[in-house]
VOBA-1610 file (N, C-alpha, C; in pm, whole numbers, padded with zeros to 5 digits, always signed):
BEGIN
Unk+02404+01731-00517Unk+02496+01700-00625Unk+02571+01572-00590Unk+02595+01491-00688Unk+02666+01366-00669Unk+02815+01393-00669Unk+02885+01331-00574Unk+03025+01367-00556Unk+03125+01275-00624Unk+03088+01152-00653Unk+03183+01059-00712Unk+03126+00998-00838Unk+03214+00966-00930Unk+03172+00895-01049Unk+03105+00765-01006Unk+02987+00740-01058Unk+02915+00618-01021Unk+02812+00640-00913Unk+02815+00755-00842Unk+02711+00785-00743Unk+02580+00803-00817Unk+02473+00757-00758Unk+02342+00769-00820Unk+02245+00835-00723Unk+02146+00897-00779Unk+02042+00958-00697Unk+01964+00849-00626Unk+01901+00881-00510Unk+01819+00782-00440Unk+01711+00729-00532Unk+01680+00600-00518Unk+01576+00540-00599Unk+01621+00497-00737Unk+01751+00493-00760Unk+01800+00443-00888Unk+01919+00353-00863Unk+01943+00263-00956Unk+02055+00171-00941Unk+02164+00195-01044Unk+02157+00306-01111Unk+02257+00333-01211Unk+02205+00306-01350Unk+02278+00353-01445Unk+02237+00343-01584Unk+02218+00197-01625Unk+02101+00168-01679Unk+02073+00034-01727Unk+02023-00063-01621Unk+02028-00029-01495Unk+01980-00116-01388Unk+01837-00078-01355Unk+01750-00177-01346Unk+01609-00150-01319Unk+01566-00220-01192Unk+01470-00160-01125Unk+01408-00219-01007Unk+01258-00218-01027Unk+01187-00294-00946Unk+01041-00293-00947Unk+00992-00171-00870Unk+00893-00105-00927Unk+00831+00010-00864Unk+00681-00016-00851Unk+00626+00019-00739Unk+00482+00018-00720Unk+00435+00162-00737Unk+00351+00185-00838Unk+00307+00321-00870Unk+00156+00328-00854Unk+00111+00418-00769Unk-00031+00441-00749Unk-00074+00566-00823Unk-00183+00555-00897Unk-00236+00668-00975Unk-00384+00679-00943Unk-00429+00801-00917Unk-00570+00823-00886Unk-00623+00943-00963Unk-00746+00929-01012Unk-00813+01037-01084Unk-00938+01078-01007Unk-00990+01195-01042Unk-01115+01240-00980Unk-01201+01308-01085Unk-01330+01275-01084Unk-01422+01332-01182Unk-01553+01375-01121Unk-01656+01381-01206Unk-01781+01441-01165Unk-01897+01344-01148Unk-01871+01214-01154Unk-01980+01118-01132Unk-01927+00994-01062Unk-02019+00920-01000Unk-01982+00797-00931Unk-01957+00686-01032Unk-01859+00600-01001Unk-01824+00489-01087Unk-01892+00363-01036Unk-01942+00283-01129Unk-02011+00159-01092Unk-01911+00045-01068Unk-01961-00059-01005Unk-01881-00178-00982Unk-01831-00233-01116Unk-01919-00237-01215Unk-01884-00293-01345Unk-01771-00214-01411Unk-01774-00082-01398Unk-01669+00001-01457Unk-01533-00027-01393Unk-01531-00040-01261Unk-01405-00064-01192Unk-01356-00206-01218Unk-01446-00302-01233Unk-01406-00438-01270Unk-01340-00437-01409Unk-01393-00358-01501Unk-01330-00345-01634Unk-01189-00288-01621Unk-01173-00187-01535Unk-01040-00130-01512Unk-00947-00234-01450Unk-00998-00309-01353Unk-00917-00413-01289Unk-00869-00515-01393Unk-00958-00554-01483Unk-00918-00647-01590Unk-00810-00586-01678Unk-00823-00457-01706Unk-00728-00389-01796Unk-00590-00370-01732Unk-00583-00356-01600Unk-00453-00335-01535Unk-00391-00466-01485Unk-00463-00575-01497Unk-00413-00704-01447Unk-00281-00744-01513Unk-00263-00710-01640Unk-00139-00745-01710Unk-00016-00680-01647Unk-00036-00570-01576Unk+00074-00501-01508Unk+00075-00533-01359Unk+00023-00651-01324Unk+00008-00689-01183Unk-00063-00580-01106Unk-00160-00519-01170Unk-00228-00405-01111Unk-00356-00440-01041Unk-00396-00350-00953Unk-00526-00357-00887Unk-00595-00223-00910Unk-00728-00226-00910Unk-00805-00105-00936Unk-00892-00071-00815Unk-00920+00059-00800Unk-01005+00106-00691Unk-01105+00207-00745Unk-01214+00228-00669Unk-01304+00336-00704Unk-01452+00304-00709Unk-01493+00182-00673Unk-01635+00147-00680Unk-01717+00241-00592Unk-01819+00303-00653Unk-01911+00387-00579Unk-01858+00524-00539Unk-01747+00566-00599Unk-01691+00698-00569Unk-01675+00776-00699Unk-01639+00903-00687Unk-01612+00983-00807Unk-01463+00981-00841Unk-01390+00886-00784Unk-01248+00867-00811Unk-01225+00725-00857Unk-01130+00705-00945Unk-01083+00570-00974Unk-00933+00576-00985Unk-00872+00460-00964Unk-00727+00456-00970Unk-00677+00315-00982Unk-00546+00304-00983Unk-00482+00173-00992Unk-00345+00178-00926Unk-00302+00063-00880Unk-00167+00042-00830Unk-00103-00053-00929Unk+00006-00011-00993Unk+00072-00089-01098Unk+00216-00120-01059Unk+00267-00233-01105Unk+00408-00267-01089Unk+00478-00249-01222Unk+00588-00173-01221Unk+00666-00151-01342Unk+00814-00166-01311Unk+00893-00201-01412Unk+01039-00204-01401Unk+01092-00073-01456Unk+01176-00006-01378Unk+01233+00122-01422Unk+01361+00149-01345Unk+01445+00233-01405Unk+01571+00270-01343Unk+01559+00386-01246Unk+01454+00469-01262Unk+01435+00586-01176Unk+01288+00602-01143Unk+01259+00680-01040Unk+01122+00711-01002Unk+01047+00778-01117Unk+01110+00875-01182Unk+01044+00945-01293Unk+01009+00850-01407Unk+01101+00759-01439Unk+01074+00662-01544Unk+00959+00570-01503Unk+00956+00530-01376Unk+00848+00444-01327Unk+00713+00514-01339Unk+00707+00640-01300Unk+00583+00716-01309Unk+00540+00732-01454Unk+00635+00759-01541Unk+00603+00774-01683Unk+00546+00644-01742Unk+00612+00532-01713Unk+00566+00403-01765Unk+00428+00367-01709Unk+00412+00382-01578Unk+00285+00347-01515Unk+00172+00435-01565Unk+00199+00564-01584Unk+00096+00655-01634Unk+00053+00615-01774Unk+00147+00577-01858Unk+00113+00531-01993Unk+00028+00404-01988Unk+00068+00309-01903Unk-00008+00185-01890Unk-00148+00213-01834Unk-00156+00303-01737Unk-00285+00340-01677Unk-00376+00405-01781Unk-00322+00495-01859Unk-00400+00564-01962Unk-00454+00464-02064Unk-00371+00369-02105Unk-00416+00264-02197Unk-00526+00179-02134Unk-00510+00145-02006Unk-00609+00063-01936Unk-00743+00136-01925Unk-00738+00266-01897Unk-00860+00347-01888Unk-00933+00344-02022Unk-00859+00356-02132Unk-00920+00352-02265Unk-00981+00214-02293Unk-00908+00106-02259Unk-00961-00029-02281Unk-01086-00055-02198Unk-01090+00003-02077Unk-01205-00015-01988Unk-01321+00079-02024Unk-01295+00170-02117Unk-01395+00268-02162Unk-01449+00353-02047Unk-01358+00393-01960Unk-01394+00481-01849Unk-01387+00626-01894Unk-01460+00715-01826Unk-01444+00856-01856Unk-01303+00900-01820Unk-01246+00989-01897Unk-01110+01037-01871Unk-01119+01152-01771Unk-01070+01127-01652Unk-01068+01227-01545Unk-00923+01274-01526Unk-00905+01394-01471Unk-00768+01439-01443Unk-00704+01356-01331Unk-00575+01332-01346Unk-00499+01262-01243Unk-00476+01358-01127Unk-00512+01313-01006Unk-00498+01398-00888Unk-00391+01349-00790Unk-00343+01225-00810Unk-00241+01172-00720Unk-00157+01068-00793Unk-00025+01077-00775Unk+00068+00976-00825Unk+00172+00953-00716Unk+00196+00827-00685Unk+00293+00790-00583Unk+00376+00674-00636Unk+00505+00674-00611Unk+00590+00565-00657Unk+00684+00522-00544Unk+00692+00391-00522Unk+00781+00334-00421Unk+00862+00224-00487Unk+00994+00235-00478Unk+01082+00134-00535Unk+01105+00020-00437Unk+01132-00099-00492Unk+01152-00216-00407Unk+01273-00203-00316Unk+01363-00112-00350Unk+01484-00094-00270Unk+01470+00016-00166Unk+01350+00071-00149Unk+01328+00179-00053Unk+01270+00125+00076Unk+01299+00194+00184Unk+01241+00162+00313Unk+01100+00218+00319Unk+01011+00157+00398Unk+00877+00214+00414Unk+00885+00358+00462Unk+00801+00443+00406Unk+00803+00585+00443Unk+00890+00669+00353Unk+00965+00609+00262Unk+01052+00683+00171Unk+00984+00716+00039Unk+00857+00675+00024Unk+00794+00690-00105Unk+00793+00835-00150Unk+00794+00852-00280Unk+00794+00985-00338Unk+00664+01012-00410Unk+00639+01136-00432Unk+00519+01177-00503Unk+00560+01258-00622Unk+00496+01233-00731Unk+00519+01310-00853Unk+00387+01357-00906Unk+00390+01422-01020Unk+00261+01465-01068Unk+00266+01527-01197
//
């Protein structure tokens, strides 16, 4: 519980203040993804300073940068951007198996996981 007016939870800067978050999202499905498919995903996430992974595996994912006031908001924004990118890349829709978010104001090792 926060004890003073103005105290904020870790990973937030207060109402209206945003920080950069690096959000990793990974899915897993039932077939291997080709180089061409992951290149399409990489192109689709580039607008969010994103990178894509998954060539030759049954998983694909992306690391995206988003501006948000809280970890939950960052995960929500990145998941929406990722879902749109998957559709633009015409990839099969697999269930998300991992989500990780690290704020620019956090020390290494403080990253949180959501899902």
